[in-house]
N, C-alpha and C positions, 0 to 999 in steps of 0.2 A: 480398495487400493492395497495392493500387496507390497511387502517390504522390498522385493526386487525391483518393482516398478518405481518406487520412491528413490531407490539408490540410483537407478538409471537416469531418472529425471534430474537429480541434483548432483550427481557424481562429478561433473565438470563445471558446474555453475559457479561463476565468480561475480556476476553482476545480475542481481535478481530484482526485478521491479514488481512491487506488490500494489495492485490496483483494486479499487472497489469503492463503494459509497461510504460516506461518513457513517460510522456505527456498524459497519459490516464485519469488523473484527480484524481488519488488515494490519492495524498497528500492533495488536497483540500477537498476531501471527508473525509479523516481521521481527518483533523482539525475540520471540521463541526461536525463529530460524537463525537470527544473528548469534544467539547464544550457542545453539547446537552446532552451527557450521563454522563458528568463529570468523565471521565476516563482519566488517564495520557496518553499522546501521546508520542510515540517514533518514530522519523524519523531516519531510519537506515542510510540514507546518512550522517546525522550529526555525526554519530558514526563511520562510515567506512572511510570516507575521512578525511585525515589530511590536514593542511594548504597547499595550492598549489595543491590540488586535488591529493595528494599522498595516495595510498591505504594502509590500515592496513594489516600487514602480516597475512596470513591465520591462523596460530595457535592462535595468539592474537585475531583475529576477531572471531573465533569460541568460544573462552572463553568469550569474551564480549557478544556475542549473547546469549550464554547459561545463562549468568548472567541476561541479560535483559529479556529473556523469562521466567525466574524463578520468576519474579515479580508477585504480587498478582493480579493486574489488569492492563491492558494496551490496547491501540490501537497501533499496530505496522505497520508502513507504509514503504513498500519497498519489492521488490521481492527477490533480492539477492539469486538466486536459489541454490548456494552452501551451504547455511545455512538453507534451508527450512526443512531439516531433523531434525533440532533442534527446529524450531519454529512451524511447523504444529502440532506436538504432544502436544505442550503446549497450542495451541489455542482452544477455545471452539466455535468460529465462524470464518469462512473464507469468506471474501468478495473478489470476483474477478471482477475487472473492465476490461471489454473487449471493447476497442475502436478500430476503424479501424486503419490500419497503416498510412493512410493519415491524419486522425485526430490527431494521436499522433505526427506524424512528424511535422504537422503544429503547434501544441501547443508547442512543444520543440523549434521550431524556434521563435515563437511569444514570449515565455517566455524569451528567450535570448535577443530579441530586446527590449522588453517593461518593463522588471522588473529590478530594481536596485538590483542585486544579492549580494551586500555588506550587505544587511539586511535580507537575506533569513533565516527564522527560521528552514527550513528543510535541509539545506546543507551549507557547507562553501562557501565563495565567490569565484568567478572566475572559475565556471565550464567550462571546455573546450568544445567547440562544434566541435569535431574532427570527422574524417571519421569513426573511430572505434565506437564511440557513435551513430552516425547517422545510421550506419550499424546495430547495435544492435536494435535500435528502428524499423528500417525497417523490420528486420528479426524476430522480436518478435513473430508475429502471427504464423509463420511457424516453428520456432525453439524453442523458450522459452515457449510459451503457452502450447504446448503439454507436455513438461517436467514438468511444474507446475501442470497440471492436473494428470500426472502420480504420482508425489510425493504426491499430495492430496489423491489419491487412496491408496497409500502405507502407508501413515502416518496419514491420517486425517479422516478416516471413522466415528470417534466419533464426529466430529465437524459439526455444522450447516454450510452448504455451500450456499452462496448467490451469484448469478452471475448477474451482471449488464451489459447488452449488448450494451448500448449506453449512450451518454451523457444525453439523456432524462431520461433514467432509473436511472442514478445517481442522477439527480435533483429531480425526483419523490421520490426516496428512502430517500434522505436527508430531503425533505419536510415532508414526512409522518412520519419519525423518530422524527422530531421536534414536530409534532402533538401528537404522542404517548407519548412523554415525558411530555406534558402539561396535559395529562390525568392520569399520575401516582400519 
């Protein structure tokens, strides 16, 4: 990925949706882009999960997502496939982070072991590492990723689509984005 390509991809982006499996690196990438591009960052986990990791009821969640997506500019981190129909049409750029299931699985486990989640900026403390969550991460490439791409085709043909297929691609993209911002 060259610097000019990065500049062209992000030069006019004001609403960037960052999608991918849990553990794919999307939250880290979103934080980096928000800092570099000086665009407000929205971590959907912080809005969806109530204390004790209690989910927000569906009608209230959809209303909250619609309100967030209506903002003038944002980088929105989180897949939450049941609300993609609200967020994809509002996005001008969609970044999809594709990591292998093993990488995502490893990063989820590593995060749980090494990070003090009482101070996470992207989610409330105490995320459970239960069988349902691990199954979601493991099945993401076969179940959720095809759904994400179908919804992008249905609602996002207007948006720039950037697919990062490896942690190396994510690092290179973030690095060249930082370089393009220095040239603005």
